[in-house]
TORBA-367674 format. One record per residue (C-alpha): x, y, z; residue number from 1; residue in three letters. Coordinates in steps of 0.1 Angstrom, whole numbers. Layout:
% residues N
+-------+-------+-------+------+--------+
|  east | north |    up | fimi | tidren |
+-------+-------+-------+------+--------+
|     X |     Y |     Z |  NUM |    ALA |
...
+-------+-------+-------+------+--------+
//
This chain:
% residues 195
+-------+-------+-------+------+--------+
|  east | north |    up | fimi | tidren |
+-------+-------+-------+------+--------+
|   682 |  -511 |   418 |    1 |    MET |
|   700 |  -524 |   445 |    2 |    THR |
|   704 |  -501 |   476 |    3 |    ASP |
|   745 |  -502 |   475 |    4 |    PHE |
|   752 |  -475 |   498 |    5 |    ASP |
|   729 |  -489 |   526 |    6 |    GLN |
|   748 |  -525 |   522 |    7 |    GLN |
|   781 |  -508 |   524 |    8 |    ILE |
|   775 |  -490 |   554 |    9 |    ARG |
|   761 |  -519 |   571 |   10 |    GLU |
|   787 |  -540 |   561 |   11 |    ALA |
|   815 |  -516 |   574 |   12 |    PHE |
|   808 |  -503 |   605 |   13 |    PRO |
|   844 |  -495 |   604 |   14 |    GLU |
|   836 |  -464 |   580 |   15 |    LEU |
|   828 |  -446 |   616 |   16 |    GLU |
|   865 |  -446 |   618 |   17 |    HIS |
|   869 |  -416 |   592 |   18 |    ILE |
|   860 |  -381 |   605 |   19 |    ASP |
|   861 |  -371 |   575 |   20 |    SER |
|   819 |  -367 |   557 |   21 |    ASP |
|   839 |  -362 |   522 |   22 |    ASP |
|   864 |  -387 |   525 |   23 |    LEU |
|   839 |  -418 |   537 |   24 |    ARG |
|   814 |  -404 |   511 |   25 |    GLU |
|   843 |  -413 |   486 |   26 |    ARG |
|   847 |  -446 |   502 |   27 |    VAL |
|   811 |  -454 |   494 |   28 |    VAL |
|   811 |  -439 |   466 |   29 |    GLU |
|   843 |  -461 |   451 |   30 |    ALA |
|   825 |  -494 |   469 |   31 |    TRP |
|   790 |  -485 |   451 |   32 |    THR |
|   808 |  -480 |   414 |   33 |    LEU |
|   828 |  -520 |   422 |   34 |    GLY |
|   798 |  -540 |   428 |   35 |    LEU |
|   773 |  -519 |   403 |   36 |    GLU |
|   798 |  -526 |   374 |   37 |    ARG |
|   810 |  -565 |   391 |   38 |    GLY |
|   774 |  -568 |   387 |   39 |    GLY |
|   773 |  -581 |   422 |   40 |    TRP |
|   735 |  -579 |   439 |   41 |    ARG |
|   750 |  -578 |   476 |   42 |    HIS |
|   783 |  -568 |   487 |   43 |    VAL |
|   787 |  -600 |   514 |   44 |    GLU |
|   786 |  -616 |   482 |   45 |    ASP |
|   817 |  -612 |   468 |   46 |    ILE |
|   844 |  -640 |   484 |   47 |    PRO |
|   875 |  -635 |   503 |   48 |    TYR |
|   897 |  -653 |   473 |   49 |    ALA |
|   889 |  -678 |   443 |   50 |    TRP |
|   892 |  -707 |   461 |   51 |    ASN |
|   881 |  -697 |   497 |   52 |    ILE |
|   843 |  -688 |   492 |   53 |    GLN |
|   837 |  -695 |   534 |   54 |    GLU |
|   854 |  -661 |   543 |   55 |    THR |
|   838 |  -633 |   527 |   56 |    THR |
|   857 |  -597 |   511 |   57 |    ASN |
|   836 |  -581 |   537 |   58 |    VAL |
|   857 |  -602 |   565 |   59 |    GLU |
|   892 |  -601 |   551 |   60 |    HIS |
|   881 |  -557 |   549 |   61 |    VAL |
|   869 |  -556 |   582 |   62 |    ARG |
|   903 |  -575 |   597 |   63 |    GLY |
|   925 |  -558 |   580 |   64 |    VAL |
|   905 |  -517 |   589 |   65 |    THR |
|   908 |  -532 |   627 |   66 |    ARG |
|   947 |  -551 |   632 |   67 |    ILE |
|   959 |  -516 |   607 |   68 |    ALA |
|   942 |  -497 |   633 |   69 |    LEU |
|   952 |  -517 |   660 |   70 |    GLU |
|   989 |  -515 |   646 |   71 |    ALA |
|   983 |  -475 |   643 |   72 |    ALA |
|   977 |  -469 |   679 |   73 |    ARG |
|  1007 |  -491 |   692 |   74 |    GLU |
|  1028 |  -467 |   668 |   75 |    GLN |
|  1014 |  -440 |   682 |   76 |    ARG |
|  1016 |  -447 |   717 |   77 |    GLU |
|  1047 |  -474 |   721 |   78 |    PHE |
|  1069 |  -453 |   693 |   79 |    HIS |
|  1054 |  -417 |   695 |   80 |    GLY |
|  1048 |  -419 |   652 |   81 |    ALA |
|  1015 |  -401 |   637 |   82 |    ASP |
|  1001 |  -419 |   609 |   83 |    PRO |
|   969 |  -403 |   597 |   84 |    ASP |
|   939 |  -426 |   611 |   85 |    GLU |
|   915 |  -413 |   584 |   86 |    ASP |
|   938 |  -421 |   552 |   87 |    THR |
|   944 |  -456 |   570 |   88 |    ILE |
|   906 |  -468 |   575 |   89 |    VAL |
|   897 |  -453 |   538 |   90 |    ALA |
|   927 |  -473 |   523 |   91 |    ALA |
|   918 |  -504 |   541 |   92 |    CYS |
|   887 |  -502 |   537 |   93 |    LEU |
|   897 |  -497 |   498 |   94 |    LEU |
|   924 |  -520 |   496 |   95 |    HIS |
|   899 |  -554 |   484 |   96 |    ASP |
|   874 |  -531 |   468 |   97 |    VAL |
|   887 |  -545 |   433 |   98 |    GLY |
|   877 |  -581 |   439 |   99 |    LYS |
|   843 |  -567 |   430 |  100 |    CYS |
|   857 |  -568 |   391 |  101 |    TYR |
|   879 |  -596 |   396 |  102 |    GLU |
|   856 |  -621 |   410 |  103 |    TYR |
|   830 |  -622 |   388 |  104 |    PRO |
|   832 |  -654 |   378 |  105 |    ASP |
|   848 |  -672 |   404 |  106 |    HIS |
|   811 |  -672 |   420 |  107 |    VAL |
|   779 |  -686 |   411 |  108 |    ASP |
|   753 |  -669 |   391 |  109 |    ALA |
|   727 |  -669 |   417 |  110 |    GLU |
|   750 |  -637 |   434 |  111 |    ARG |
|   754 |  -615 |   404 |  112 |    LEU |
|   731 |  -594 |   380 |  113 |    ASP |
|   753 |  -583 |   349 |  114 |    GLU |
|   788 |  -577 |   351 |  115 |    PRO |
|   802 |  -547 |   328 |  116 |    ASP |
|   827 |  -566 |   307 |  117 |    PRO |
|   842 |  -532 |   303 |  118 |    ARG |
|   855 |  -535 |   335 |  119 |    TYR |
|   852 |  -569 |   350 |  120 |    VAL |
|   886 |  -591 |   341 |  121 |    SER |
|   909 |  -610 |   364 |  122 |    GLU |
|   938 |  -593 |   336 |  123 |    GLU |
|   938 |  -565 |   360 |  124 |    ILE |
|   951 |  -573 |   400 |  125 |    PRO |
|   923 |  -562 |   423 |  126 |    HIS |
|   951 |  -539 |   442 |  127 |    SER |
|   954 |  -520 |   410 |  128 |    ILE |
|   918 |  -517 |   400 |  129 |    SER |
|   910 |  -507 |   439 |  130 |    GLY |
|   935 |  -482 |   434 |  131 |    TYR |
|   916 |  -468 |   400 |  132 |    ALA |
|   886 |  -468 |   417 |  133 |    LEU |
|   895 |  -449 |   443 |  134 |    ALA |
|   917 |  -423 |   420 |  135 |    HIS |
|   884 |  -420 |   399 |  136 |    GLU |
|   862 |  -412 |   428 |  137 |    VAL |
|   888 |  -385 |   440 |  138 |    GLY |
|   901 |  -403 |   471 |  139 |    CYS |
|   934 |  -383 |   483 |  140 |    PRO |
|   963 |  -394 |   471 |  141 |    LEU |
|   980 |  -403 |   504 |  142 |    ALA |
|   950 |  -431 |   504 |  143 |    VAL |
|   955 |  -441 |   466 |  144 |    GLN |
|   988 |  -449 |   472 |  145 |    ARG |
|   979 |  -467 |   505 |  146 |    ALA |
|   956 |  -491 |   485 |  147 |    ILE |
|   986 |  -515 |   461 |  148 |    PRO |
|   992 |  -539 |   487 |  149 |    HIS |
|  1022 |  -559 |   466 |  150 |    PHE |
|  1052 |  -553 |   467 |  151 |    LEU |
|  1064 |  -535 |   431 |  152 |    GLY |
|  1033 |  -514 |   427 |  153 |    GLU |
|  1044 |  -482 |   439 |  154 |    VAL |
|  1071 |  -467 |   442 |  155 |    PRO |
|  1074 |  -453 |   474 |  156 |    LYS |
|  1054 |  -466 |   502 |  157 |    ARG |
|  1043 |  -443 |   535 |  158 |    THR |
|  1037 |  -452 |   569 |  159 |    LEU |
|  1001 |  -457 |   557 |  160 |    GLU |
|  1008 |  -482 |   528 |  161 |    ALA |
|  1031 |  -499 |   550 |  162 |    GLU |
|  1004 |  -506 |   578 |  163 |    LEU |
|   977 |  -515 |   548 |  164 |    VAL |
|  1001 |  -541 |   536 |  165 |    LYS |
|  1010 |  -557 |   568 |  166 |    SER |
|   968 |  -560 |   583 |  167 |    ALA |
|   963 |  -575 |   546 |  168 |    ASN |
|   992 |  -601 |   554 |  169 |    SER |
|   982 |  -602 |   589 |  170 |    ALA |
|   944 |  -608 |   578 |  171 |    SER |
|   952 |  -632 |   550 |  172 |    SER |
|   973 |  -653 |   569 |  173 |    ASN |
|   954 |  -665 |   591 |  174 |    ALA |
|   920 |  -667 |   568 |  175 |    ILE |
|   944 |  -687 |   545 |  176 |    THR |
|   961 |  -708 |   582 |  177 |    GLN |
|   918 |  -714 |   593 |  178 |    ALA |
|   907 |  -724 |   565 |  179 |    SER |
|   931 |  -747 |   546 |  180 |    MET |
|   957 |  -753 |   573 |  181 |    GLY |
|   985 |  -728 |   555 |  182 |    ILE |
|  1004 |  -701 |   554 |  183 |    THR |
|   992 |  -677 |   531 |  184 |    LEU |
|  1031 |  -681 |   513 |  185 |    GLN |
|  1023 |  -715 |   509 |  186 |    GLU |
|   992 |  -706 |   496 |  187 |    TRP |
|   999 |  -678 |   471 |  188 |    VAL |
|  1032 |  -710 |   460 |  189 |    GLU |
|  1000 |  -736 |   450 |  190 |    SER |
|   980 |  -709 |   435 |  191 |    TYR |
|  1010 |  -699 |   405 |  192 |    SER |
|  1020 |  -737 |   399 |  193 |    GLN |
|   981 |  -745 |   391 |  194 |    THR |
|   976 |  -713 |   371 |  195 |    SER |
+-------+-------+-------+------+--------+
//
């Protein structure tokens, strides 16, 4: 049995930014379930995107978390806002956990053991399956509602949800520009034309 607990803690040092021990453990539990059900051998084996495999999902998730934390700091210092840091970090760390279910068909077989067909599918967007994992392990509602990061997935967006969404866009644009020389929007447009 793979020790996902240790892998996750090593892969995501940003977990230490979560003050609540209970919430930190729920984030680790959600990742553990996703990795086990997805059949992954290592958390670092999940790519950022089906066609951008030189960047890992871990790198992207860490980037989103760091960008959101910096933006939250600016919101506090410059605007006097009070975003909840535990919610931001947990939601950022979980915003792409659903790729555990969505991406097994896009990697070489040696990265996988036995994906569970009850969970693994491209039919459910990763932001929704990530929300489902957070819900299943009992993350607070504030964290759950900040995970779906595509417009229209939740009826009312919180300050924390907006931080996750904007940090995700910033990280994704950096990755697509660095790896393909195009913006995220150009990548989305070219992907939707090929599917």
